[in-house]
N, C-alpha and C positions, 0 to 999 in steps of 0.2 A: 586947655590942655595943649601942650606943644606937639609938634609933628612926630617927634620920636616917641613921646608917651602914647599918642594915638595909635601909632604903628605897633607898639608893644602890646597895647590892649587888644588890637585886632589879632595879633599872633596868638595870644593866650586864648582868645575866643575861638579861633579856628581850631586850635589843638583840642579844646574841650569838645567841640562839635564832632570832630573826627573820632574822638575817643568814645563818645556816647553812641553815635549812630553808625559805626562801622558794621559791616554785615555780620561777621562772625561773633558769636557770644564770647564775652571776656571771662566769664566765670561759669564753671560747670556746677551742676547741682551737687550739694554735699552728699557724700556717700553715706548710706545708712549705717548706723553704728552696729558693730558686730557684738555678739554675745560675749560676755566676759568668761574667763576660765571657770570661775565659781558657778556661774549660771549654767554653763554647759554640763558641769559635773552634777549639779542639782537636777537638771532636766533628764540626764541619762539615768539617774537613780529614782526618778519619779515612778510611782506605782502605775500599772496599766500600760507601760511603754513596751511595745513589741521588741523582740530581739533584733529585728531588722532596723527599727528606728533607733534602738540603743546603739547598734553598731555604727549607724550613720552619724549619730551624735558623738560617738567616741572618735571617729575619724575626723570630725570637725574640731574636736578638742585637740587632737594631735596636730592638725594644721595650725591651730591657734598657738600651740607651743612652739612649733617650727617657726612661726612668724616672729616670735620673740627674738630668735637669732638673726632673722633677716632684718628686723628693725635695728638690732644692735649694729649690724654691719653697715646698713644703708642709711641710717639716721644718726644713731648715737656717736659713732666714731668715723663716719664717712670722710671727714675732713682731716683726721689725724692719723689714720691707718695707712701704712705704706702699701705700695702695689704688691710687694713681695708677701707681706702679711695677709693682704686681701686674698691673693691667689691660694695661699696655704689654707686659710679659713674655709674657702669654698671647696677645697679638696677633702676636708675632714669627713669621716664616715658616720659618726654618731654624736649624740648630744654630750656624752661624757668627754669626748675629745674637744668639742667646741667649748664646753665649760672650762676645761683645763687651759685651752688657748686664751680665753677671755681673762682668766685669772693671771696668766703670765703676761698678757698684753698690758694690764694695768701695773703689774709688779715691775715690768721693765721701765716704766715711766715714773715710778714712785721715788720721791726725793730721798726717803729713808726706808730702804727695804726691810729694816728691822722693826719698823713701827707698824702697829696694827691699823693705823689710820693712813690712808693714801691721799695726801693733800692734792696731788695732781688730779686724781679722779674726782674728788669733791669739787675742785675748782672748775673742772671741765663741765660737770653737770650744772654748776651754778651759772656758767656762761651760757649754756643752752637755754636755761630758764630765763635768763636776762634777755637773750636774743628773741625768744618767743614773746616776751612781754613788750619789748620796745621796738622791734623791727618788723613786726607782722604787718602785712597789707592784704593783698589778695591771696597770699601764700603764707605759710608759717614763717615765723621770724628766723628759724634756723636755716631755712632754704634761701633767704634773701642774701644778697651780696654782703651787706653790712653785717648780717648775722654770721655769715661764714667767716669773715675776717675777725670779728669779735671772738668767736669760738676758738679760732686757731691761734690768735695772738693777744687776746685780752683787750682791755680798754686802751685806746690810744693815749699818748701823752698830751695831745692837744686836739681839739675839734674846732674847726671854723664852720659854723652852721649858717645856712641861708634858707630857712624853712619855707619862706614865701617867694624866694627868687626876687625878681624886680630889678631895679636899677643897679648897675654893676660897673665900676671903674676897673677896666682891665689893667693888670700889672704890665710892665714893659715886656716881661717874658711872654705874654700872650698877645702882644701887639699894641697895647695901649688903647686909648679911646674908651668910649662908654657904650653900653648896650643894656638890654634886659635879659634876665636869665630865668631858666626853670629853677625850682628848688634844688639846692645841691649842698653837699658837705665835703670838707677836706679833712681827712684824718692824718695826723702826723705821729710817727713813731721815731724816737731818737735812734733806735737800733733794733733790728730784727735779725736774730742769728740765722745765718745761711741765706739771707736776702740782701740787706744793705744797711748803711747808716742813713739817717735823716730821710726816712721813707715817707713820702706823701701819697696818699691814696684819695682819689676824687670819686664821689658817688653823686649821680645825677638822677632826678626824677622827671624825665621828659613827658611822662603820661599823666602827671598830677594825681597819681593814685596812692602815693606813699611808698611805692616800690623803687627804692634808689638802686641804680645799677653802677657797678664799678666800671670806670672808663679810663682809657689811656689817652683819650683825645680831649684836651682842655676846652675845645670849641663845642663839645656836645651839649654843654649847659646853655649855650647861646640861643635864646628863644627867637632872636631876629636873624639867625643865620640864613634862612631862606627868603627873607624879605628884602627885595632890592632897595638899595640906598639907605637902609636903616642899620644902626649899630655899627657904624664904620670905625675902623681902627685909625690909629694916628697917621700911618702912611697913606691910608685910603682917603682920609680927610684932606691930606696935603696933595693929593693927586699923584703920589709917587707909586701907587699900585692900585689895582682894581679889586673889588670884592670877588669878581669872577676868578681871580688868581687862587682863591682859597680852594676851589674845586678842581684845580689842576695839580695840587700837591701830590707827591708820590710817597709821603711818609706815613700815610694812614690817618692824617688829621685834616681838619678844615680850618686850621688856625690862620689868622691874617699874617701877611708878610711883615717881618719886623725889621727895625733898624739894625739889629744885631746880626741878622742873617747874612751869611755870605753866599748861601744857596738855600733853596726852599726847604731842604731837609735838615738844616744845621741845628745842632742841639745847643742847649744852654744849661750849664751844669749846676745852677744854684739849687735845683730841686729835682727829685726823681720824676716829677711830672713833666719836666721840660727837657729831658734828655733826648738824644737822637732816637730814631725809629727802633733800632735794634736794642738800645738800652731800655726803652719802654716795653718792648716785647719780652725782653729777658726778665724785667721786673714782674710782668704779668704772669710769666711761667713760674718764676720762683715763689711768688706770693701764694700760688695755688698748690705748691708742693706741701706734703705733710710737714709739720714743724720738726726740727732736728731733735732727736732723742738725746737728752743731755747726760744721761747717766750711763756712761760707757761700761761700767763694771757689770751691768746686767745685760748689756746689748749682746755680748758674745753668747751668753746662755740662750737668749731668745733666738738669735740667728741659728744656733745649732739645732734648736727645736724645729725651726723651719726646714732645715736640711737634714733631718734626722736620719735619713737612709743613705747618705753619701759615705759614711764611715761606720759600717755595722760593727757592733761589739755586744758582748754579753756581760752581765754582772750578777753576782750572788752575794748574799749577806749571811754570815754565820755568827752565832752568839755564844760566848764563853763567859761563865760566871767568874767575876773577880771578888766582889762582895755582894751582899744582898741588895745594895743600892747602886752598884756599879757593874755594868755588863760590858765586856769587851766585844764591840761590834766589828767584825772582820769583813771588810769589803774586798772582793776579788773581781777584777775587770780583765776580761779576755778578748784579744783581737787575733784575727788570722793574719799571719805575716803576708800572705798573698794580697791582702787588701791595703797594704801600706806602700807608699812610694819610696823607693830606694834611690840614692844618688851615689854614683861610683866616684871614689876619690883614691887614686893610687892603688887600685886593686881591692879596696875595702868598700863594701856597700853599706851605706848608712841610712837609717830611717829614724824619725823622731816624732813622737805624738805628745802634745800638751794635754794635760788633764785638769779640769776645773770641777770641783765638787762642792755642793752645799747641802747641809742637813738642816732642816727646819722642823719646827713643830707644825701641827696641822693648822695652827693660826698664823703661820708664816713667820714666827719668831726664829731668827737665825741662831742655831745652836753651834754649828761648826762649819768652817769653810776651809778647803784645802786645795792646793795647786801642786802639780808635779809634772815631770816629763819622763816618758818611756823612751830610752835610746837603745838602738841596736847597731852594732858594728859587726858585719859578717864578711869574712874573706870570700873572694870570688869563687874559690873551689867549693865552698859550702853553701852558696846562695840557693841553688835549686832545691837542695834538701831542706834548707831552712824555710823556704816558702810554703812547705807542706805543714809546718808546725805553727802553733799559736804563741803569742807573747802574752804574759800575764803580769798584772800589776796588783799590789796588795796594800791595803791601808787599814790599820786598826785604830778604832776610835772608842774611848770609854763613854758610855751613855747611861743615863738612868732608865729604868724600865718605863715603857710607854710607847706611844705611836709617833712616828716621825715620817717626814717626806724627804727622800734623797733625790737630788737633781744632779745629774752628771753630764758634762759636756767634754767631748774629745775633739781635737783638731790635729790632722796630719800636717806637720809643718811644711813639707815639701809639696804636697799636692793641693793643700788648702781644703781638702775634704773634711767635713765635720759630722759628728754624730751626737745624739743626745738621748738620754733615757731618764725617766722619772718613775719612781715606784714607792710603794708604802713599805716602811720598816716597822715591824712589830717587835720591839725589844721585850723579851719575856721577863717576868719577875720570878725569881727562884725563892720560894718561901722557905723559911727556916724549918728544918726537920721534915721536909716533904720530899719524897723521892722524885728525882728529876734528872734530866740529861741535858747536855749542851746540844747544839746542832750536830747532826750526824754528817760528817764531812767525808766525801770520797775524794781521794787525792792521787796525783801521779807521782808524788814524792813525799816520803816521810823519813826523816833522819835526825839523829841527835846533833846538837850544836856544841862547840867547845864552851867550857865554863865561862870564859870571858864574853861570849856572845849570847848568853841566856837572856831572853826577853828583848833582844835587839835585832833589828834588820827585818827585811821582807820575809813574810810567811812564818815568823818565829812566834810560837805559842809556848811560853815557859822555856823548857830546855829542848824543844823539838821544832824542827822546821817542817811545816805542813803546807804543801802547795796544792790548793784545791784544784780539781779538774773542772773548770767552769762549764765546759761543754758536756761533762759527764759521759765522755766517750773514750774507749780504750781499745788499743790493738791487742790481739791475742798474745803477742809476745811481751806485753807489758804486765805489770803487777797492779792490782787494785789496792790502793792505800785506804785504810779505814781509820778515822780518828774521831773519838768521842770522849767526853768526860761525864762521869756519873756522880751525882751528888746525894748525900744524906742517906746512905745505907746504914742500917743498924749494925752495931758491932757484934762480933762473935762473943761467946761467953767469957773469954779471957780479956775482952775489951780492946784488943790491939788491931784486929783485922776486920774488914767489912764482911758481914754475913750475907752474901748474895751469890747468884749465879747469872751467867750471861749466855743466852742462846742465840746463835747465829743461824739465819735461814736465808738461802739464796734461792729465789723463785724465778721461774720463767712461765709467764702466765700465772696460773694458780698452782702449778706443779713444782714441788721442791726439787731442786737440783743438787743442793749441798746443804748439810746441816751439821753443826757441832756445838758443844757447850764448853764452858770453862768456869771454874770457881773463882770468885773475886779474891779469895785469900792467896791464890797463886800468882796474881799479877804484881809485878815489882812496884814498890813504893806506894801500894794501895793503902788507903786509910778510910775509915767510915765516912769522913766528910767529902772525900774525892777519890775516885778511881779513874785512871786515864787508860783508855783503850787505844792501842796503837798496833795495827797489823798491816802486813803487805801480803796480799793473796794472789797467787799465780792464776792466770786466766787461760793458759794454753789448752786446758781440757774442755773449755766451754765453746759451744757453737756460737756463731755470730747471731746477734739478736738483742732484744731489750730484756733486762733483768731487774728484779727488785731485791734489794738487800734489806732484810728486816731483822732488827736486833731487839730481843726482849730481855730486859733486866728485871730480875725478881729479888725482892728483899726476903730472905729466908726466915726472918723473925716476924715481920708483919704480913708476909705473903702478898704484899702489894707489888705491882709491876708496872713498867712503862715500856712502850714498844715503838721507838722511832723507826722510820724507814726512809729509803730513798731509792731512786731508779738510776740506772746507768746502761750504756750500750756497749756491747762487744762487737767490734767490726773485723 
């Protein structure tokens, strides 16, 4: 055995002795397994268990459930979740919010939002399983450096593996010459978005335990680094430098001095492994950042969920029958002008808000997507008065009866403030020959539109403009607008008019404040299939407070009735 081989063997032997006999223990005892959720439930329901014990076990079950969210955050997605998303998830108050966040987290990254299968999510968990199977040592594979990189960026385009280490001819970029190495691998990626092209990552196992560590120092794999006179580089063999020079470098490495160096810290750009000190540090920082989210069409929606309170708004949904299978779903969005950012241009104050909306089924199949902009131009003289008022946006969408999910995102163009809201839409089914009503809408404006504008424009339902009061709040000098459609009243004996009566009751608490009735035969254009209720009620005689409007529609032939109601505030 040659001198270099003997020295290499001694270096490996010394490393092994230090590893086995160092004072502190390398591995902690395995933690005892915790009871599964089903076991805890069965135990809590077992006969003869005291109330105190049952309560203790229930608390244990709740901790187990809470732990699932912690595991999701700290294990499942710890490498791909952004700092902003992590902070928001930690601030959520209940499991329902957390489940909604997780659902949108994966939806944001889905290649095809309209597909029921999320290929990104499936691939992510496949990578975790692969990492645990192939990169585990004293720690789970997903925690190892190779596991982390594999989970974040997938399999490399090329792997140079040296599982046993041993004899190694250094490339010129590492100083040339020969040495012996610890086990190491070099992973090559042709391109990583947001990181670099031709990325080379080196993993070294200096402890011989199978735990490969990511390094930015190519000399870390050199098993003879600390052995005097062994594993010399080309310049060291020629007497042009000393091995001691490796330990005086200021670039964070212990690489030999190279022929190509003009200074000890000079870089060599053939690989990301051999760049300058700052290039290698930048690579290390970039490679540990969560991967770039590729699907920008969903990114804005998720970001607004993260900043949901920076642009507050309200939304309501009203439902009007078109046919038995088609329901006009009228969405009204209200913002307070004082929450908007105005910019002054030649005495005119302008504000603008972008709106993005998506309606999906409960299985996340996209049904409708819409985008629009609310624009306000207010003269200087009217600005202060306008800041006290709301701005309202209206969108009508025909939908089939059923359950839907509405996701709305708004962004103030000037301030950058954003807001989001997601809620359940339950589009009703109006059965044939069954007495029913549309949504009961309280409005701050109800007026007829010209013939040429029937069915067109914001807030137009048929031949009437109905602007819902999203806040359901009215000043005493305003009028309360009431709009509702009644369906399927039986006809009068002559068959031309609907046989019904409508009772209006205005309540404060449980006490009636105002009541009156009208016969459906007297309502203009009323028919048995549809009666349209349109009223403007003065509020000057009402004291400030919260009121309930209850309307009871009775079919005088069948004696069946329906009683929709809504609340509003007089200020």
